[in-house]
Kinemage of the C-alpha trace (Angstrom):
@kinemage 1
@onewidth
@group {chain A} dominant
@subgroup {mainchain}
@vectorlist {calphas} color= white
{ca met a 1} P -71.000 -106.483 4.275
{ca ser a 2} L -67.585 -108.014 4.722
{ca leu a 3} L -66.193 -109.218 8.023
{ca thr a 4} L -63.064 -107.897 9.636
{ca thr a 5} L -60.184 -110.276 10.251
{ca thr a 6} L -61.104 -110.399 13.941
{ca gln a 7} L -64.727 -111.229 13.134
{ca thr a 8} L -63.673 -113.947 10.702
{ca leu a 9} L -61.331 -115.524 13.247
{ca glu a 10} L -64.015 -115.432 15.944
{ca arg a 11} L -66.584 -116.981 13.611
{ca thr a 12} L -64.104 -119.731 12.698
{ca arg a 13} L -63.299 -120.373 16.370
{ca arg a 14} L -67.026 -120.690 17.192
{ca leu a 15} L -67.541 -123.093 14.281
{ca ile a 16} L -64.647 -125.293 15.405
{ca asp a 17} L -65.947 -125.240 18.997
{ca asp a 18} L -69.389 -126.315 17.725
{ca leu a 19} L -67.851 -129.157 15.712
{ca arg a 20} L -65.720 -130.268 18.695
{ca ala a 21} L -68.861 -130.334 20.860
{ca met a 22} L -70.402 -133.014 18.652
{ca pro a 23} L -70.458 -136.415 20.380
{ca ala a 24} L -68.570 -138.078 17.510
{ca glu a 25} L -67.349 -137.536 13.984
{ca thr a 26} L -69.989 -137.885 11.314
{ca ser a 27} L -69.862 -138.793 7.653
{ca trp a 28} L -69.364 -135.079 6.925
{ca val a 29} L -67.110 -134.052 9.876
{ca glu a 30} L -63.592 -135.462 10.268
{ca phe a 31} L -60.847 -134.513 12.730
{ca lys a 32} L -57.153 -135.061 12.054
{ca glu a 33} L -54.071 -134.349 14.129
{ca asn a 34} L -51.576 -134.734 11.309
{ca asn a 35} L -52.092 -136.233 7.871
{ca ala a 36} L -50.003 -135.029 4.972
{ca asp a 37} L -50.743 -137.836 2.504
{ca gly a 38} L -51.998 -135.736 -0.422
{ca pro a 39} L -53.855 -138.468 -2.332
{ca leu a 40} L -55.511 -139.718 0.871
{ca val a 41} L -56.528 -136.185 1.866
{ca gly a 42} L -57.975 -135.630 -1.621
{ca lys a 43} L -60.044 -138.813 -1.396
{ca leu a 44} L -61.193 -137.865 2.104
{ca ile a 45} L -62.310 -134.412 0.961
{ca ala a 46} L -64.266 -135.947 -1.915
{ca ala a 47} L -65.898 -138.476 0.425
{ca leu a 48} L -66.794 -135.776 2.966
{ca ser a 49} L -68.275 -133.597 0.246
{ca asn a 50} L -70.410 -136.434 -1.086
{ca ala a 51} L -71.483 -137.423 2.437
{ca ala a 52} L -72.495 -133.841 3.245
{ca arg a 53} L -74.682 -133.754 0.157
{ca leu a 54} L -76.327 -137.069 1.066
{ca ala a 55} L -76.893 -135.846 4.641
{ca asp a 56} L -78.477 -132.606 3.351
{ca gln a 57} L -75.636 -130.518 4.810
{ca his a 58} L -74.372 -127.393 3.072
{ca phe a 59} L -70.757 -128.041 4.061
{ca ala a 60} L -68.373 -130.796 5.096
{ca tyr a 61} L -65.523 -130.196 7.519
{ca leu a 62} L -62.015 -131.596 7.738
{ca val a 63} L -60.380 -130.028 10.779
{ca trp a 64} L -56.684 -130.463 11.525
{ca gly a 65} L -55.293 -130.204 15.040
{ca ile a 66} L -58.155 -131.976 16.816
{ca arg a 67} L -57.668 -135.391 18.445
{ca asp a 68} L -60.183 -137.947 17.178
{ca gly a 69} L -61.242 -139.660 20.409
{ca asp a 70} L -61.932 -136.763 22.764
{ca his a 71} L -61.940 -133.795 20.361
{ca asp a 72} L -59.228 -132.010 22.332
{ca ala a 73} L -57.459 -129.262 20.419
{ca val a 74} L -53.860 -130.488 20.209
{ca gly a 75} L -52.449 -128.437 17.335
{ca thr a 76} L -50.915 -129.774 14.151
{ca ser a 77} L -47.736 -129.734 12.165
{ca phe a 78} L -49.699 -130.204 8.904
{ca gln a 79} L -48.405 -127.829 6.222
{ca pro a 80} L -50.900 -127.417 3.382
{ca gly a 81} L -49.145 -126.313 0.233
{ca gly a 82} L -45.834 -126.198 2.060
{ca val a 83} L -46.918 -123.231 4.194
{ca val a 84} L -46.085 -123.610 7.871
{ca ala a 85} L -49.377 -123.370 9.739
{ca glu a 86} L -48.797 -124.342 13.377
{ca leu a 87} L -51.946 -123.302 15.227
{ca arg a 88} L -52.477 -124.001 18.887
{ca pro a 89} L -55.647 -123.087 20.736
{ca glu a 90} L -55.583 -120.582 23.529
{ca ala a 91} L -55.982 -122.286 26.911
């Protein structure tokens, strides 16, 4: 059974809300406002993936648009692959 676009977006929103509710970042969850340094992002993804495996997690998460300290959704100007992807949460 495949999900509709609306279902996929809602599932993604719930996942991000669950990650934001965590008391702090972990070795397998990282929040970034803006970081477009390709080599650094690549290293970070590799580190998160390895950390998730060591922590017996199925996935690691690198979430743009979330402020590190308080996990507020602040949006991002990050453009993966040159595609403009400005996402702001609904208030």
